[in-house]
PLY file of the C-alpha trace (Angstrom):
ply
format ascii 1.0
element vertex 85
property float x
property float y
property float z
element edge 84
property int vertex1
property int vertex2
end_header
13.41 -1.84 18.86
9.82 -1.26 19.92
10.58 2.35 20.85
11.91 3.13 17.35
8.97 1.66 15.42
6.49 4.18 14.05
3.49 2.55 12.36
2.58 5.77 10.54
5.95 5.83 8.77
5.58 2.12 8.03
2.13 2.68 6.51
3.37 5.66 4.46
6.26 3.68 3.01
3.97 0.77 2.19
1.53 3.11 0.46
4.39 4.60 -1.58
5.48 1.12 -2.69
1.89 0.30 -3.62
1.55 3.51 -5.61
4.77 2.72 -7.46
3.50 -0.77 -8.34
0.30 0.77 -9.68
2.40 3.22 -11.71
4.36 0.31 -13.20
1.13 -1.47 -14.08
-0.26 1.66 -15.74
3.00 2.17 -17.69
3.01 -1.43 -18.92
-0.63 -1.16 -19.93
0.03 2.09 -21.79
2.99 0.55 -23.64
0.88 -2.48 -24.54
-1.94 -0.33 -25.89
0.41 1.85 -27.94
2.32 -1.15 -29.35
5.68 0.10 -28.05
6.26 -2.97 -25.88
7.84 -6.01 -27.52
6.64 -8.47 -24.89
4.25 -11.27 -25.70
0.71 -9.90 -25.09
-0.16 -12.66 -22.63
2.88 -11.95 -20.40
2.34 -8.22 -20.69
-1.25 -8.44 -19.47
-0.18 -10.94 -16.80
2.46 -8.47 -15.57
-0.11 -5.67 -15.53
-2.47 -7.78 -13.44
0.29 -8.85 -11.03
1.56 -5.28 -10.56
-1.96 -3.89 -10.16
-2.99 -6.51 -7.61
0.32 -6.14 -5.79
-0.09 -2.37 -5.65
-3.68 -2.53 -4.44
-2.82 -5.21 -1.89
0.10 -3.20 -0.56
-2.02 -0.06 -0.26
-4.74 -2.08 1.51
-2.19 -3.48 3.97
-0.81 0.03 4.58
-4.35 1.19 5.37
-4.86 -1.65 7.86
-1.53 -0.82 9.57
-2.59 2.82 9.82
-6.07 1.96 11.13
-4.60 -0.40 13.73
-2.19 2.27 14.98
-5.00 4.83 15.20
-7.18 2.35 17.11
-4.35 1.63 19.56
-3.77 5.37 20.08
-7.47 5.91 20.81
-7.53 3.01 23.26
-4.40 4.32 24.97
-5.86 7.84 25.18
-9.13 6.48 26.55
-7.24 4.53 29.21
-5.24 7.59 30.31
-8.26 9.86 30.62
-9.12 10.41 34.29
-12.58 11.83 33.52
-13.85 8.52 32.16
-14.30 5.88 34.88
0 1
1 2
2 3
3 4
4 5
5 6
6 7
7 8
8 9
9 10
10 11
11 12
12 13
13 14
14 15
15 16
16 17
17 18
18 19
19 20
20 21
21 22
22 23
23 24
24 25
25 26
26 27
27 28
28 29
29 30
30 31
31 32
32 33
33 34
34 35
35 36
36 37
37 38
38 39
39 40
40 41
41 42
42 43
43 44
44 45
45 46
46 47
47 48
48 49
49 50
50 51
51 52
52 53
53 54
54 55
55 56
56 57
57 58
58 59
59 60
60 61
61 62
62 63
63 64
64 65
65 66
66 67
67 68
68 69
69 70
70 71
71 72
72 73
73 74
74 75
75 76
76 77
77 78
78 79
79 80
80 81
81 82
82 83
83 84
């Protein structure tokens, strides 16, 4: 399984999920502001906050996965370089 895992694809998919959650939050907020949503205002704002925080948290986690994979690649490349003692 380790050979099939690509952290860049993992990070990209996580970022896409985070962007979709932010889109849902923006859509709910827009419906709330226009009055088109029939939800109770408290639950609507609560859903907006949950989706926004979930989206930002997912994007942050995707960024940390990407940074970790880049750091591991740099360390691996530095270890394979014969010019550096």
